[in-house]
Steps between C-alpha positions, in 0.01 A plus 500: 500500500632847417456770761330829428774761443539760773408836352424847631144568612313827486385442858661223708219536755236398245425135574251245365163412649544172691159495668395168352831314528481161673797448731641159591750452781728196494589420858188683605471319833822657633485832683620721213282326244198505729549868574524599133198285416296666773591853391426437133166340587411805709593717200234318298704238315417135457785313668609136482745378763710200407665236714643151466176394674173620348324417827737723696456784248122467513506503880700825503284652224178427689600758764578772245165574343313409184755655263769250605517133399758230565661253261818311428792712381450362149131591488573842648763559232240417234233724654686827549540783250797601716680248719698594812777265614521508882657163575801423721832550324609139536206381290501787251672345199334159521150644525541740209658235279196280564261783407673633187213391275204653690701818561591549134385837369408632845642782707680330789586720799789361703518632857732231639799614706795257509600544865685305765482542877755444775573639847592835346168531316391493138741507207472479122579169328688483168296395196672366189269696269542818705164507678188295563320698231773427245485133595125512437558658160755234409261211573190680363619622158143530370381709798531875564687507831488809719664547841284678761343490850824409682485750785144493635461372855279191516396613848353820358337321205320261736403757764130585463550825693747634239298673230790661312856368460756778474756369252609497138544183295809496277407336168767362267479331163597497135144533363366852551137402442533236774672733748235767442228246576675386819547862612126552451423181689717611794305824512177310557609444862428818703817689592722314255654636181683304233823664379697379198851405614678383187579183312470152646880480524475748790268282708777347709567806714127558547453145629810531721377825656235295678771377738568862599131564561477191720793632705328839534175339606671292767699796631210745512215251550337641186367397159718720282431556132657705220402839356654638179518881494458753218316276252 
């Protein structure tokens, strides 16, 4: 698949209408996946959460309202217009390789952070391809891979008392139409703004920055996010 060339826009803030986009979340029973599913459902989207166990996904979905359904990861990949990958890093490659066919032609949003943890805290893990998002692109050559949603606290996403989440989402990719759509999708969650952050080759430092945020959150007992100024 050839990517859409990056070209100048008359207004980079002009984004597409994503009101009717169906969102699937692979790994939707984990905290990050569950939180994103909940917020998109509240924003009016139909959401399908995927899991290795359809029964587990359906159980989680039953507590999230009528806009959310549960399925296997494969069925969720088939159902979504846009598919978010929110699985643990150690299962990332194997899962995506197994879903290359149902994900072909779709916008795939990778929000996986390759991190390790020891007594000193979180740290970034090396990835042969450069980042989790680049690994996704290498095993999904027929998909339109975008990196986004790395820095949002799952605690805030899942907290019913939090109406607006004060953070920006850095969106990276080689297909401008796809990154515009993901920026617009991010903006469907109150308080959040999607900001274009460059080509997919720059995703590694964005994923790694999550380790710094985890350290901040532990130090200050907070749920820190990121704001980009002057754009």
